[in-house]
N, C-alpha and C positions, 0 to 999 in steps of 0.2 A: 491696777487701774488708778489713774490719777484722781486726786480729790479736786473737785471743782474749785476754781480760783475766782476771786473778786478783784478786778483790776480797775483802777480809776485814772482818768486823764485830767490833769489840772494845768493852769497857767493863766496869765492875764489875757484879756481880750486882745486879739491880734497876734498871739503867739503861734497860731496855726495848729493847735492840738486837734480841733475837729476835723481838719483836713487829713491828718495822719491817722485818726482813729479808725476809719474804714479800711485803710491799708493794713493796719495792725490786725484788725479783726479778720480780714481775708487771709493774711499770713497764718493765723492760727487755724482757720477753717481748712486750709490746705494741708495741715497736719492732722486733720481728723477731729478737731476740737468742736464740740457742740457748744455754741455760745449765744448770748443774748446781748444786744446793744441797747442802751438806755441813756437817759440824760437827766440832769438836774439844773434848775428846778423843772419838774415834770415827771415823766415816766409812768404816770397813771392819769386817768381822766380828771380826777380832782387836782392832781399835781400840775397838769397842763393848764387848767383854769387859773390856778394860783400863779403859774409862770407868767401868764398874760398880765396879771395885776402887778406882780413884782417887777417886770421889765418896763412897765409903762406908767404906773401910778406913783406919784410922790408919797412918801410916808416917813415916819420916824424911824431912825436907824434900828431901834430895838424891835419895833413892829416888823421891820424887814427881816431881822434875824429870826424872830419867832415864826413868821410865815414860811421862811426857808426850811426851818426844822419841822414845821407841820407837814409841808409837802414831802419832806424826807421820811417822816414817820410812815406815811402811806406807801411811799416808794419801797421802803425796807420790807414792810409787812406784806404788801400786795405783789411785789415783783422780785426784789433782790433775794430775800430769804427763801421763798419757794423755789426759785430757779436753782440756787446753790444746793438746796436739799434734794432736788431731783438729779443732780449731777451736771447741771448746765453752768458753764462759766458765765460770769457777768462782767461786761465792760461798760462802765458808766462815764459819760462826759460830765465830770464834776461830782463831788460828794462833800463831806463835811469840811475838808481842807479849804474848800472855797469859802465857806462861812467864816473860818478863822482869818482868811486872807482879805475878803471883801468887807464883811461886816466888822471884823476885828481890826485888821490893819487899815483898811480903807476908811471905814466909818467911825472907828474908835469905840465900838462896843467892847466893854471890859471882857477880857479873855475868860475870867472866872465864870461869867454868865454863859458864855458860849460852851465852856466845859461842862457846866451843869446841863445845858440842853443836849449836848452830845451824849452824856451819860444816860440821860432820861430816854432819849430817842433810840439809840443803838449802842449802848455801852458795851455789849458783848460781841459786836460785829464791827470789824475794821477791815479795810482792804488788805489783800495779800501783797499787792504791789501798786504803787502810785507813780505814774510817769508825770513828772513836772516839766513842762515846756517853758524854759526860762529864756527870756529875750530882753535886750536893752529896750527901755520904754520908748525911746525915740523911734526905733524901728517898728515896734508894735503900732505906734500911733500912725506911722506912714502907711502901714498896711490897712489900717481901719479907714484911712482917708478915702479909699476907693469905694467904701460902702455907701450906697444911696440913702438907706434909712438906718439910723443908729438907735438902739434902745437907750434907756436912761443911764445904764451903767457905762455903755460905750461912749456916751457923751461926756463922761467925767473928764476932769483935767489931768494933765500929766502927773502932778504931784500925788493925786489920788492913786494912780496906777503904780507909782513908785512905792508907795506904802503897801499896796497889795503885793507887789513883787517881793519886797523885803519880808513881809509876813510869810509868804510861801517859802522863801529860802530859810527862814527861821524854823518853820515846821519840818523842812527837809533835814536841817542840821540836827533837829531834836530826835528824828526817827530815821537815821540813815539806812537802817536795814530794810525799811519799807519803801523808801523813795529812790527813784532813778531820775537824775536830773538830765534833761535833754537840752542841748544848746540849740535853741530853735532859730537863731539867726543864720544858721548854716543853710546851704541849698537843700532843696527837697530830697535830692539823692543822698546827701550826707546824713540827713535826719533819718531817712529810711534805712540806711546802712547801720546806724546806731540802734534803730528799732529791731532790725533783723537779728542782731546779736542778743537782744533781750528775748525775742521769740525763741531763739535757739536754746537759751538758758532755761526757759520754762518747760 
């Protein structure tokens, strides 16, 4: 019997990770995998309320980081850990890598502070696999241009997202055994073919 796996989807806004998450989950379900889909910030009633604040209210960068990890603490204890313990796979749209990319790379919060928060909140729990949807920023921005309403992260400038992207790639280079980098500028079919290989390997 397979041990339940914790899989996370990461990438800049506009990379298309959320679009492919449902396809990936269905591919696993077709193989008989019992799984739970969740997201960050969010995933719990408190987390969803914090999400509304985080996506819409201006705040200091370190306040933003701490609120992200506060929501994450609830998420880990109320949703992720219990699911894994009962044998249910967990697929989360973002996790702590997003904090290192957005609050660290994008906002400039010192990595040492984020590492302390990570250790405090879920030091003994890391994803088994992280799918990083990487895409040139100009293409991601073109995709976001079609959105009618953008949250305060999506409204950031291109240089912000370039810092986020580079922070993600640095995380992937640091932990290559955990990350699978998906070239998200490809067609939907090409991305799904790449994902199908990953599903088969799991």
